[in-house]
C-alpha positions as CSV (number, residue, x, y, z in Angstrom):
1,M,0.0,0.0,0.0
2,R,1.5,3.3,-1.1
3,R,2.0,6.0,1.6
4,A,0.5,9.4,0.8
5,A,3.1,11.9,-0.2
6,A,3.8,14.6,2.4
7,P,2.6,18.0,1.2
8,R,5.3,20.2,-0.1
9,T,6.0,23.4,1.8
10,D,6.9,26.5,-0.1
11,R,10.3,27.6,1.1
12,S,10.8,30.3,-1.5
13,P,12.8,33.4,-0.5
14,T,9.7,35.5,-0.7
15,K,7.8,33.3,1.7
16,L,10.8,33.2,4.1
17,L,11.1,36.9,4.0
18,V,7.4,37.4,4.7
19,S,7.5,34.9,7.5
20,A,10.5,36.6,9.1
21,L,8.8,40.0,8.8
22,D,5.7,38.6,10.4
23,S,7.6,37.1,13.3
24,G,9.4,40.4,13.8
25,V,6.2,42.4,13.9
26,R,4.7,39.9,16.3
27,W,7.8,40.1,18.5
28,M,7.7,43.9,18.6
29,T,4.0,44.3,19.3
30,R,2.7,41.2,21.1
31,S,4.4,41.9,24.5
32,A,7.0,44.0,26.2
33,H,10.4,42.3,26.4
34,A,13.2,42.6,28.9
35,T,11.1,44.2,31.6
36,Y,13.3,42.9,34.4
37,G,16.4,44.2,32.7
38,V,14.8,47.6,32.1
39,A,13.7,47.7,35.7
40,L,17.3,47.0,36.8
41,M,18.5,49.8,34.6
42,R,16.0,52.2,36.1
43,I,17.1,51.3,39.7
44,A,20.8,51.5,38.8
45,F,20.5,55.0,37.2
46,G,18.4,56.3,40.1
47,V,20.8,55.0,42.7
48,G,23.9,55.9,40.7
49,I,22.9,59.5,39.9
50,G,21.6,60.0,43.4
51,G,24.8,58.6,44.9
52,Y,26.9,60.8,42.6
53,V,25.1,64.0,43.6
54,A,25.1,63.0,47.3
55,V,28.9,62.3,47.4
56,N,29.8,65.5,45.6
57,F,27.2,67.7,47.4
58,P,29.6,69.1,50.0
59,A,31.9,70.3,47.1
60,R,29.1,71.5,44.9
61,H,30.3,75.2,44.8
62,A,33.8,74.2,43.7
63,L,32.5,71.7,41.1
64,W,29.5,73.5,39.6
65,G,29.0,76.8,41.4
66,G,30.9,80.1,41.8
67,G,34.1,78.3,42.5
68,A,34.1,76.6,39.1
69,R,34.3,79.8,37.1
70,W,37.8,78.7,36.0
71,T,36.0,76.2,33.7
72,T,34.4,78.9,31.6
73,P,37.3,79.2,29.1
74,L,37.2,75.4,28.7
75,G,33.5,75.2,27.9
76,G,32.0,75.2,31.4
77,H,29.1,77.3,32.5
78,A,29.3,77.8,36.3
79,L,26.2,78.7,38.2
80,A,26.8,81.9,40.1
81,S,23.9,81.6,42.5
82,G,24.7,79.3,45.4
83,P,21.1,78.9,46.6
84,L,20.0,78.1,43.1
85,L,22.6,75.4,42.7
86,T,21.7,73.9,46.1
87,A,18.0,73.8,45.3
88,G,18.7,72.2,41.9
89,L,20.9,69.5,43.4
90,V,18.3,68.7,46.1
91,A,15.6,68.5,43.4
92,L,17.8,66.1,41.4
93,L,18.4,64.0,44.4
94,L,14.6,63.7,45.0
95,V,13.9,62.8,41.3
96,A,16.7,60.2,41.4
97,A,15.1,58.6,44.5
98,L,11.7,58.6,42.9
99,V,13.2,56.9,39.7
100,A,14.9,54.2,41.8
101,L,11.6,53.5,43.6
102,G,9.6,53.6,40.3
103,W,7.1,56.3,41.2
104,R,5.4,57.9,38.1
105,A,8.3,56.7,36.0
106,R,6.8,58.0,32.8
107,W,7.4,61.5,34.1
108,T,10.3,61.1,36.6
109,V,12.7,59.4,34.1
110,P,12.6,62.3,31.6
111,L,13.0,64.7,34.5
112,L,16.1,62.8,35.6
113,L,17.5,63.0,32.1
114,L,17.0,66.7,32.0
115,G,18.5,67.4,35.4
116,W,21.4,65.0,34.9
117,S,22.2,66.4,31.4
118,G,22.1,70.0,32.8
119,L,24.4,69.1,35.7
120,T,27.0,67.3,33.7
121,A,27.1,70.1,31.1
122,I,28.1,72.7,33.6
123,N,31.6,71.4,34.2
124,P,32.7,69.0,31.4
125,V,36.2,68.9,32.9
126,I,35.2,66.5,35.7
127,A,33.0,64.4,33.4
128,D,33.9,60.9,32.1
129,Q,32.5,58.4,29.7
130,G,30.1,57.2,32.5
131,E,28.2,60.5,32.3
132,N,28.1,60.2,28.5
133,I,26.7,56.6,28.3
134,S,24.3,57.4,31.1
135,R,22.8,60.3,29.2
136,I,22.4,58.2,26.0
137,L,20.8,55.3,27.8
138,L,18.4,57.5,29.7
139,I,17.2,58.9,26.4
140,Y,16.2,55.4,25.4
141,L,14.6,54.7,28.8
142,C,12.3,57.6,28.4
143,F,10.5,55.5,25.7
144,A,10.5,52.2,27.7
145,D,8.1,50.9,30.4
146,T,10.7,51.1,33.1
147,S,8.3,50.5,36.0
148,A,6.7,47.3,34.9
149,R,8.7,45.4,37.6
150,W,10.0,46.2,41.0
151,S,8.3,49.6,41.3
152,L,5.7,51.6,43.1
153,D,3.9,52.0,39.8
154,A,3.6,48.2,39.4
155,R,2.3,47.9,42.9
156,R,-0.3,50.6,42.3
157,R,-1.4,49.0,39.0
158,G,-1.9,45.7,40.8
159,S,-3.9,47.1,43.7
160,G,-5.9,49.8,42.0
161,P,-9.7,50.3,42.3
162,G,-11.5,47.3,40.8
163,A,-8.4,45.1,40.7
164,A,-9.1,41.5,41.6
165,P,-7.0,39.9,44.4
166,S,-4.0,37.9,43.2
167,S,-5.6,34.6,44.3
168,A,-8.7,35.4,42.3
169,R,-6.6,36.3,39.2
170,A,-4.6,33.0,39.6
171,H,-7.8,30.9,39.7
172,A,-9.7,32.8,37.0
173,P,-10.3,31.0,33.7
174,T,-7.6,31.7,31.2
175,Q,-8.9,34.0,28.5
176,A,-6.8,36.2,26.2
177,P,-7.9,39.8,26.6
178,P,-8.4,41.9,23.5
179,R,-5.1,43.5,22.5
180,S,-5.8,47.1,21.8
181,E,-3.9,49.2,19.2
182,R,-2.7,51.4,22.0
183,T,-1.1,48.4,23.8
184,Q,0.6,47.3,20.6
185,V,2.0,50.8,20.0
186,L,3.3,50.9,23.6
187,N,4.9,47.5,23.2
188,L,6.4,48.6,19.9
189,V,7.9,51.7,21.5
190,H,9.2,49.8,24.5
191,N,10.8,47.0,22.5
192,A,12.4,49.6,20.1
193,A,14.0,51.2,23.2
194,V,15.2,47.9,24.4
195,L,16.8,47.2,21.0
196,A,18.4,50.6,21.0
197,V,19.9,50.0,24.5
198,G,21.3,46.7,23.3
199,A,22.7,48.2,20.1
200,Q,24.3,51.1,22.0
201,I,26.1,48.8,24.5
202,C,27.3,46.5,21.7
203,L,28.5,49.6,19.7
204,A,30.3,51.0,22.8
205,Y,32.1,47.7,23.4
206,V,33.2,47.0,19.8
207,L,34.4,50.6,19.3
208,A,36.3,50.5,22.5
209,G,37.9,47.2,21.5
210,L,38.9,48.5,18.1
211,F,40.5,51.6,19.6
212,K,42.4,49.4,22.1
213,L,43.6,47.2,19.3
214,Q,45.5,50.1,17.8
215,G,47.7,50.4,20.8
216,A,50.8,48.3,21.1
217,E,50.4,47.9,24.8
218,W,47.1,46.2,24.3
219,R,48.5,43.9,21.7
220,D,51.5,42.9,23.8
221,G,49.4,42.4,26.9
222,S,50.8,45.1,29.2
223,A,48.1,47.8,28.9
224,V,46.4,47.1,32.3
225,Y,49.6,47.8,34.1
226,Y,49.9,51.5,33.3
227,P,46.7,52.9,34.7
228,L,47.2,51.0,37.9
229,M,50.4,53.1,38.4
230,L,48.7,56.4,38.1
231,P,48.0,58.1,41.5
232,Q,44.4,59.1,40.5
233,F,43.5,55.4,39.7
234,R,45.0,53.8,42.8
235,P,42.4,54.0,45.6
236,W,43.8,50.8,47.1
237,P,47.6,50.9,46.4
238,P,48.4,47.5,47.9
239,L,45.7,45.9,45.8
240,A,46.8,47.7,42.7
241,D,50.4,46.7,43.3
242,L,49.4,43.1,43.8
243,V,47.6,43.0,40.4
244,A,50.2,45.0,38.5
245,G,53.0,42.9,40.0
246,T,51.5,39.6,38.7
247,G,52.6,39.4,35.1
248,W,50.4,36.6,33.9
249,L,47.3,38.3,35.5
250,V,48.1,41.6,33.7
251,V,48.4,39.7,30.4
252,A,45.2,37.7,31.0
253,V,43.1,40.8,32.0
254,T,44.5,42.8,29.1
255,W,43.8,40.2,26.4
256,G,40.6,39.0,28.0
257,T,39.2,42.6,28.0
258,L,40.2,43.0,24.4
259,A,38.6,39.7,23.3
260,L,35.4,40.3,25.3
261,Q,34.8,43.8,23.8
262,L,35.6,42.8,20.2
263,T,33.4,39.6,20.3
264,F,30.6,40.8,22.6
265,P,27.8,41.1,20.0
266,L,28.7,37.6,18.6
267,L,28.6,36.0,22.0
268,L,25.0,37.3,22.5
269,L,23.8,35.1,19.7
270,Q,24.0,31.9,21.8
271,R,22.4,31.5,25.2
272,H,25.2,30.0,27.2
273,L,27.8,32.3,25.5
274,R,25.5,35.2,26.3
275,T,25.5,34.3,29.9
276,A,29.3,34.1,29.9
277,A,29.6,37.4,28.1
278,V,27.4,39.3,30.4
279,A,29.1,37.8,33.5
280,G,32.4,38.8,32.0
281,A,31.3,42.3,31.4
282,L,29.9,42.7,34.9
283,L,33.1,41.3,36.4
284,M,35.2,43.6,34.3
285,H,33.3,46.7,35.5
286,A,33.3,45.5,39.1
287,A,37.1,45.3,38.9
288,I,37.3,48.8,37.3
289,A,35.1,50.1,40.2
290,V,37.4,48.6,42.9
291,L,40.8,48.8,41.4
292,M,40.6,52.1,39.6
293,G,38.1,53.9,41.8
294,L,35.5,54.5,39.1
295,P,32.3,53.2,40.8
296,F,29.8,55.4,39.0
297,F,31.2,54.8,35.5
298,S,31.1,51.0,36.3
299,L,27.6,51.2,37.7
300,F,26.3,53.0,34.6
301,M,27.9,50.5,32.3
302,M,26.6,47.6,34.4
303,A,23.1,49.1,34.1
304,G,23.4,48.8,30.3
305,D,24.6,45.2,30.6
306,A,21.5,44.4,32.6
307,I,19.4,44.5,29.5
308,F,20.9,41.2,28.4
309,L,20.3,39.3,31.6
310,G,18.1,36.3,31.3
311,T,14.8,36.3,33.3
312,A,14.6,32.6,34.1
313,P,16.2,32.7,37.6
314,I,14.1,35.8,38.5
315,T,10.8,34.2,37.3
316,N,11.6,30.9,39.1
317,W,12.3,32.8,42.3
318,S,9.0,34.7,41.9
319,A,7.2,31.4,41.2
320,S,8.7,29.8,44.4
321,R,7.5,32.8,46.4
322,R,4.0,32.4,45.0
323,E,4.0,28.7,45.8
324,R,5.0,29.4,49.4
325,G,2.1,31.8,49.6
326,C,-0.2,29.0,48.5
327,V,-1.2,30.8,45.3
328,R,-1.4,28.6,42.3
329,Q,0.3,30.0,39.2
330,E,-1.3,29.2,35.9
331,A,0.8,28.4,32.9
332,P,1.9,31.6,31.0
333,D,-0.5,32.6,28.3
334,E,1.5,33.7,25.2
335,H,-1.4,35.9,24.3
336,N,-1.2,37.9,27.5
337,P,1.8,40.2,27.8
338,V,1.2,40.7,31.5
339,L,1.8,37.1,32.5
340,V,5.1,36.4,30.8
341,D,8.4,38.3,30.5
342,P,10.1,36.8,27.4
């Protein structure tokens, strides 16, 4: 008895292109992605900017006020009024705290961007690349839903008037709510911001690696030694001497940093390699913060790296908490963007 022939599938380039475009549109509009990573970015920027302002608050007049008039020929614009500067810094501290807590993030994140950009533009002499990357990433975060997780906004949405209790929502019959055009547009804007953050971080790493590759010290493996000998980058001299005095460690860190930055976008294409790449980047910036005394630069870069963190450990931890609370968790509904964080 002859078996019926399997139906032929049209694998023409046109069909493949249409299928890819359709998948891309659905990925961009069906749900908001990387909500945990975006929330981590929001918290890191709020804590980092607030910490930067608080640490430098006692020296505010010398850095940004009347004592900083010497920066005017170099492009600075010192604030002459001491009370105005103090009030502005206090307001920036308040906004940074609200951003970290996730209160009215749609409004406080743009306010943080405006205040932070204005402050760092006053005295560019004391700025570094941490301020630059933070301003760029904050622009993208203005278009993302930064308060979907770990925020006062998320708590308010979950306990607003007419909201059902969590147990009732868990036991309610699964039914895909209608997806409005407004929701699709918001998802599209959010996911575009996520992609922009990822592209910016990849671009920063690759360009930094290419510039490093032009230096002979990076190619021969000795580049890490030299900044550790500069007084301004030695907050812990014994630790810096220990690292700089270990030849194989200097070579490993130098070449490892170069390899990580040049291959970072490629490592993101595979799940296990992506985990290793993000872990390596976080470890690199943690070492920069401790060894070279650049905590805020490192924190802002680590905030950008958070966009690539996987959500499986976080969702598993959340699920275990719900189980301990005797609340049954239904299987994620792929049609409901609220129940799953891809």
